[in-house]
C-alpha positions in Angstrom: -15.6 13.7 2.8 -12.9 16.0 2.6 -10.7 16.3 -0.5 -7.0 16.6 0.0 -5.4 19.7 -1.6 -1.8 18.0 -3.9 1.3 18.9 -1.7 -0.6 18.3 1.0 0.8 14.9 3.0 -1.6 13.1 4.7 -1.4 9.8 6.7 -2.0 6.5 5.3 -2.6 3.9 8.6 -3.1 0.0 8.2 -6.1 -0.5 11.0 -7.0 -3.1 13.0 -10.3 -3.5 15.3 -9.6 -0.3 15.8 -5.5 -0.2 16.1 -3.3 1.2 14.1 -1.1 -1.6 12.7 0.5 0.2 10.0 1.4 3.7 9.7 3.5 6.0 6.8 4.1 9.3 5.9 2.9 10.1 2.1 1.9 12.8 -0.2 -0.8 13.9 -2.1 0.1 13.9 -6.5 -4.1 14.3 -7.0 -7.5 14.2 -5.2 -10.4 13.3 -7.7 -13.7 11.4 -7.8 -11.7 8.9 -9.5 -9.0 8.2 -7.2 -6.9 9.3 -4.1 -3.5 9.5 -6.1 -0.6 9.5 -3.6 2.9 9.2 -3.1 6.6 8.6 -0.4 9.5 8.2 -1.1 13.1 6.8 0.7 13.3 8.2 3.9 9.4 9.0 4.7 8.5 8.4 8.1 6.4 4.8 8.9 5.6 3.2 12.7 4.9 -0.6 11.8 4.1 -3.6 14.4 7.5 -4.7 15.2 7.9 -8.0 14.4 6.6 -7.2 10.9 9.7 -4.1 11.4 12.2 -7.1 12.0 10.8 -9.1 9.0 11.5 -6.3 7.4 15.0 -5.6 8.9 15.9 -9.2 8.4 14.0 -10.4 5.3 12.5 -13.2 7.1 9.5 -14.7 6.1 9.0 -16.3 9.6 9.0 -13.3 11.7 6.5 -11.8 9.5 4.1 -15.4 10.2 5.1 -14.8 13.7 3.2 -11.1 13.2 -0.2 -12.2 12.2 -0.2 -13.9 14.5 -0.2 -11.7 17.4 -2.2 -9.6 15.2 -5.1 -12.2 15.5 -4.1 -11.9 19.6 -4.2 -8.2 19.4 -1.5 -7.8 21.0 1.8 -6.4 19.7 3.3 -2.7 19.5 4.9 -0.6 17.0 8.7 0.8 16.1 9.5 3.5 14.0 10.8 2.7 11.2 10.8 4.9 7.6 10.1 3.6 3.9 13.6 2.5 1.8 15.5 2.0 -1.5 11.7 2.6 -3.2 9.5 5.6 -5.0 6.6 5.2 -4.5 2.8 6.2 -6.4 0.1 4.8 -4.9 -3.5 5.2 -6.8 -6.6 4.0 -4.4 -10.5 4.7 -5.8 -12.8 5.0 -3.4 -15.1 2.0 -2.3 -12.1 0.7 -3.8 -11.0 -3.2 -1.6 -7.6 -3.1 -3.5 -5.0 0.4 -4.7 -2.8 0.1 -7.1 0.6 1.1 -6.7 4.0 1.7 -8.7 7.7 1.3 -8.0 9.7 3.3 -9.4 13.9 2.0 -8.7 17.5 2.8 -9.9 17.8 1.1 -13.3 21.2 -0.9 -14.1 22.9 2.5 -14.8 21.5 4.9 -12.5 18.4 6.2 -14.6 14.8 5.9 -12.5 12.6 3.7 -13.5 9.0 1.8 -12.7 10.0 -1.1 -11.7 7.0 -2.6 -11.6 3.2 -2.5 -10.7 1.4 -3.6 -7.1 -1.6 -4.3 -6.7 -3.1 -4.5 -2.8 -5.6 -6.2 -2.2 -7.4 -3.8 1.2 -10.1 -2.2 2.7 -11.9 0.6 1.4 -10.6 3.3 2.3 -12.0 5.2 5.2 -11.2 9.4 5.2 -9.9 11.0 8.4 -8.9 14.5 8.7 -5.0 13.1 8.7 -5.1 10.9 5.7 -6.9 7.8 5.1 -7.4 4.4 7.0 -7.6 1.0 5.2 -6.4 -2.6 5.8 -4.1 -5.1 4.1 -5.7 -7.9 3.3 -1.8 -9.8 2.4 -1.6 -11.2 -1.1 -0.6 -9.2 -3.4 -0.7 -9.2 -7.4 2.6 -8.1 -9.2 2.7 -6.5 -12.4 5.8 -6.1 -15.6 6.1 -2.3 -16.2 4.9 -3.4 -19.9 1.7 -5.0 -18.2 2.4 -8.1 -20.3 3.2 -9.9 -17.4 1.7 -10.9 -13.8 2.0 -12.9 -10.8 0.3 -13.7 -7.8 2.3 -13.2 -4.4 1.8 -14.3 -0.9 -1.2 -16.8 -1.3 0.5 -18.4 1.8 0.1 -15.8 3.5 -2.9 -14.8 3.4 -4.1 -18.9 3.0 -2.6 -18.2 6.8 -4.9 -15.0 7.4 -7.5 -17.0 7.0 -7.1 -19.5 9.1 -6.3 -17.1 11.6 -9.3 -15.6 11.0 -7.8 -12.1 10.2 -9.8 -12.1 6.9 -12.9 -13.6 7.1 -15.0 -15.3 4.8 -17.0 -12.2 4.2 -14.1 -10.8 3.1 -12.4 -13.2 1.5 -15.4 -12.8 -1.0 -14.5 -9.1 -1.6 -10.8 -10.0 -1.9 -12.1 -12.3 -5.3 -13.9 -10.1 -6.7 -11.3 -7.1 -6.4 -9.3 -9.5 -7.7 -11.6 -10.2 -11.1 -12.4 -6.5 -11.2 -8.5 -6.3 -11.5 -8.1 -8.8 -13.9 -11.1 -7.2 -15.8 -8.9 -3.2 -15.2 -5.4 -4.7 -16.7 -7.8 -6.9 -19.0 -9.1 -4.0 -20.8 -6.6 -1.3 -19.4 -8.9 0.3 -17.6 -8.3 2.5 -14.3 -4.2 3.4 -13.9 -3.9 1.3 -16.3 -5.5 3.4 -19.3 -2.2 6.3 -18.3 0.4 3.7 -17.9 2.5 5.4 -20.0 1.8 8.9 -18.7 2.0 6.8 -15.2 5.2 5.3 -15.3 6.9 8.7 -16.8 5.7 10.0 -12.7 8.6 11.7 -10.8 8.6 13.1 -7.7 8.7 16.4 -7.0 11.6 17.5 -5.6 10.6 20.6 -4.1 8.1 18.2 -1.3 10.0 17.8 1.9 10.9 13.9 3.0 6.8 13.3 3.7 6.7 12.9 8.3 3.8 11.3 10.5 2.0 13.6 12.6 4.2 14.8 15.8 2.5 13.3 19.1 0.4 11.1 17.4 1.3 6.8 17.9 -0.5 6.7 13.5 
């Protein structure tokens, strides 16, 4: 298994039925036995399923539903995009059915702050020469910066993709197990939450250019 170098540009891909659903250019922060840690900033290149990109642009959840319907039929194309608004630090343990993300944004006085933690439930990582592949399973957990409160997000969309068969019974069982694992990590302050203050103080290295996707590839 290849180890990535700190500062190296990699591509995070969501793959469904061996097709790219989304691709995001990111930069490697650390690559250890514990986790692959990557990050992106506003302006980082991306490609998304066109309906999903429209839903993001229009902030229209009904279009997101249509995007999942297109995913189920296998009928989608990709649209170019860029990451916007936040800096993101992504902590992905090997073999885990989730990633832990920290979202950073300016506060009301313009200071760089951790906005929230965000747990994305997804397939375990499959490494490639230029990055890593996974698949977002829709349901998420949003956690306050100080870890004091949490709320589940997109349960309605998760139910929809379950009905469509995008998330299988086997995957659902893996998600349920991962939910319990993440809640235990939060309670025990394990994983990235063991060093929550250090991660909250993270800053993008200003000497790094904004990450770009590989030229000439669809994802």
